[in-house]
C-alpha positions as CSV (number, residue, x, y, z in Angstrom):
1,M,0.0,0.0,0.0
2,N,1.2,3.5,-0.8
3,G,-0.5,6.9,-0.5
4,N,-0.2,10.6,0.2
5,I,-2.1,13.8,1.0
6,D,-2.6,16.5,-1.6
7,D,-0.5,19.6,-1.0
8,W,-3.4,22.1,-1.3
9,L,-6.4,21.6,1.0
10,D,-9.7,23.6,1.2
11,I,-11.0,25.3,4.4
12,V,-14.8,24.9,4.7
13,S,-17.7,25.1,7.3
14,G,-17.0,28.4,8.9
15,D,-13.3,27.9,8.9
16,T,-13.5,25.0,11.4
17,T,-13.0,22.2,8.9
18,V,-10.4,21.3,6.3
19,T,-11.4,18.9,3.5
20,V,-8.3,16.6,3.4
21,T,-7.9,14.9,0.1
22,G,-5.4,12.3,-1.1
23,W,-4.9,9.0,-2.8
24,I,-4.1,5.3,-2.0
25,D,-2.5,2.7,-4.2
26,F,-3.8,-0.7,-3.2
27,Q,-1.4,-3.6,-3.8
28,P,-2.2,-7.3,-4.3
29,G,-3.0,-8.8,-0.9
30,D,-4.1,-5.5,0.7
31,P,-7.6,-5.5,2.3
32,N,-10.6,-4.4,0.1
33,N,-11.5,-1.6,2.7
34,V,-9.3,0.4,5.0
35,Q,-9.9,3.1,7.5
36,V,-7.9,6.4,7.1
37,W,-7.4,8.7,10.1
38,V,-6.4,12.3,9.1
39,G,-5.2,15.2,11.2
40,V,-4.4,18.8,10.3
41,G,-2.5,21.2,12.6
42,Q,-1.8,24.9,12.1
43,G,-0.3,27.7,14.2
44,D,2.1,27.9,17.2
45,K,1.3,26.2,20.5
46,K,3.8,28.6,22.3
47,N,1.6,31.6,21.3
48,A,-1.7,29.8,21.8
49,T,-2.5,30.2,18.1
50,A,-2.5,26.5,17.3
51,V,-5.5,24.7,16.0
52,Y,-6.0,21.0,15.3
53,G,-8.7,19.0,13.5
54,D,-9.1,15.4,12.7
55,G,-11.5,12.8,11.2
56,W,-11.9,9.2,9.8
57,V,-13.0,7.9,6.4
58,T,-13.4,4.4,4.9
59,V,-11.6,3.9,1.6
60,S,-12.4,1.0,-0.7
61,R,-10.3,-0.7,-3.3
62,P,-11.3,0.5,-6.8
63,A,-13.1,-1.9,-9.1
64,A,-10.4,-1.4,-11.8
65,G,-6.8,-0.4,-11.3
66,S,-5.1,0.1,-7.9
67,R,-5.2,3.9,-7.2
68,T,-8.2,5.6,-5.7
69,A,-8.8,9.1,-4.4
70,W,-10.3,9.9,-1.1
71,Q,-11.4,12.9,1.0
72,C,-12.2,13.4,4.7
73,P,-13.3,16.3,6.8
74,A,-10.8,17.3,9.6
75,L,-12.9,19.1,12.1
76,I,-11.6,21.3,14.9
77,S,-13.2,20.2,18.2
78,G,-11.4,22.5,20.7
79,G,-12.2,25.9,19.3
80,G,-10.4,28.2,16.9
81,T,-10.4,28.4,13.1
82,F,-8.1,27.5,10.2
83,K,-6.6,30.3,8.2
84,N,-5.1,30.5,4.7
85,G,-1.5,29.4,4.8
86,I,0.9,26.7,5.8
87,A,-0.2,23.7,8.0
88,E,0.9,20.2,8.6
89,A,-1.3,17.2,7.7
90,G,-0.9,13.5,8.5
91,A,-2.8,10.3,7.8
92,V,-2.6,6.7,8.9
93,V,-4.2,3.8,7.1
94,V,-5.6,1.1,9.5
95,A,-7.0,-2.3,8.6
96,G,-7.1,-5.8,10.1
97,G,-4.1,-7.8,9.1
98,L,-2.2,-4.7,7.9
99,E,0.6,-2.8,9.7
100,P,-0.6,0.8,10.2
101,Y,0.7,2.9,7.3
102,P,1.4,6.5,8.1
103,W,2.3,9.5,5.9
104,G,2.4,13.3,6.3
105,R,3.5,16.5,4.7
106,D,3.4,20.3,4.9
107,V,0.3,21.6,3.1
108,K,-1.3,24.9,2.1
109,L,-4.8,25.7,3.3
110,K,-7.0,27.9,1.2
111,K,-10.6,29.2,1.3
């Protein structure tokens, strides 16, 4: 299994949610369905400007080929809002019989 998060992500829902998008390449022997956890963080904890949102989505193996796109809302639950600019995003694929598969990258958030 291989995958990643897109480098531009959209801020939605009153600036408290980011729509995280990405892709997964399923390999022979991978499960037909996996759970993907996503998290997006932005700001500086030292200055109390940090915000964090997360979410879960089920991704299914495509009927043809191996690559499929996915999207998942990452919702802030502790207050604050996302702003245009740099953030960090991460994801972990979880499924029975499969080692957790993590990836992450710097992203740009936009409205």
